[in-house]
C-alpha positions in Angstrom: 109.3 88.9 105.8 107.7 90.1 102.8 107.4 94.0 102.9 105.9 96.2 99.9 106.6 100.0 99.4 104.8 102.0 97.1 105.8 105.7 95.3 104.9 107.7 92.6 101.7 108.9 93.3 100.6 112.8 93.3 98.7 115.5 92.0 97.9 115.7 88.2 95.4 117.0 85.8 93.0 115.1 84.0 94.8 113.5 80.9 98.1 113.5 82.3 99.8 110.0 83.1 101.5 109.0 86.3 103.9 106.0 86.9 103.1 104.1 90.3 106.2 101.9 91.8 105.9 99.2 94.4 109.2 97.9 95.6 109.2 94.1 97.3 111.4 92.7 99.5 111.7 89.3 101.1 110.8 87.0 98.1 110.8 87.1 94.5 107.8 88.7 93.0 107.8 85.9 90.8 106.3 83.3 93.1 103.2 85.8 94.1 100.3 86.7 92.1 100.5 90.8 91.9 97.8 93.3 92.2 96.8 97.2 92.2 94.3 98.1 94.2 92.4 101.4 94.9 89.9 102.9 97.6 88.2 106.4 97.7 86.8 107.3 101.3 83.5 105.1 101.9 84.1 102.6 99.9 85.8 99.3 99.7 89.2 98.6 98.4 88.6 97.8 94.4 91.2 95.6 92.2 92.6 97.5 89.3 94.9 95.5 87.6 96.7 92.2 88.3 99.6 90.0 87.1 100.9 86.7 87.4 104.3 85.5 86.4 103.8 81.9 86.3 100.7 82.3 84.0 101.6 85.3 82.0 98.3 86.3 83.0 97.2 90.0 83.2 93.7 91.5 84.1 92.3 94.9 84.5 89.0 96.2 85.7 87.0 97.4 82.8 87.1 101.0 84.1 91.3 101.4 83.5 91.3 99.2 80.3 93.3 100.7 77.7 94.5 103.4 80.0 96.7 101.4 82.9 99.3 99.3 82.5 100.8 96.7 85.0 104.2 95.4 84.4 107.2 93.9 86.6 110.9 94.1 86.5 111.6 90.8 88.0 115.5 91.3 88.5 114.5 94.5 90.4 111.8 92.8 92.2 109.4 95.9 90.9 105.8 96.0 90.1 104.8 99.1 88.6 101.3 100.2 87.4 101.5 102.7 84.3 98.4 105.1 84.2 97.6 107.3 81.3 94.6 109.4 80.2 93.9 109.8 83.9 90.6 110.9 84.9 89.1 112.7 88.3 87.4 109.2 89.1 90.7 107.7 89.3 91.6 109.5 92.1 92.1 107.1 95.0 94.7 105.7 97.3 96.4 103.0 95.6 97.8 99.8 97.0 100.5 97.4 95.7 99.5 93.8 96.9 101.2 90.1 96.7 99.1 87.0 96.6 100.2 83.5 97.5 97.5 82.2 95.5 98.9 81.7 91.9 95.1 80.7 90.2 93.7 81.6 86.9 92.2 83.7 86.9 94.1 86.6 88.6 92.8 86.8 92.5 90.7 90.3 92.3 89.7 89.9 95.9 91.4 91.9 98.5 91.1 89.2 101.0 92.9 87.2 98.4 95.8 89.1 99.1 98.5 88.8 102.1 100.8 91.4 101.8 100.1 95.1 101.3 101.9 98.2 100.6 101.0 101.3 102.6 99.6 103.1 99.8 100.2 106.1 97.8 97.5 109.0 96.8 96.8 109.9 93.4 94.9 112.9 92.7 93.5 114.0 89.2 92.0 117.4 88.9 89.7 118.5 86.5 
């Protein structure tokens, strides 16, 4: 049984940095495509970043390019999202997710992901 547990969210000021962590269990993350999504009230869940070990591919939504970095620690079965130069519009609940679809490009739709964490709140004040 695959389980994901996120941590690292919090309240920060604009311009600050934050690292989100996602601990996976039940299967090696190298067998998945991996993604981070975010959601704000009244809006659909949005793809933020994704990667896949088999292809080496990394993708970001334009709004976070140059500020966010997705990376993994395969030995610890961990997925991370390093967020820098945070903006108030980055405020959201952030979710990590795993997809059985090993494809190029990285899956970017929520319905392409089978496994989800519980979410962690990131709030960026101006």
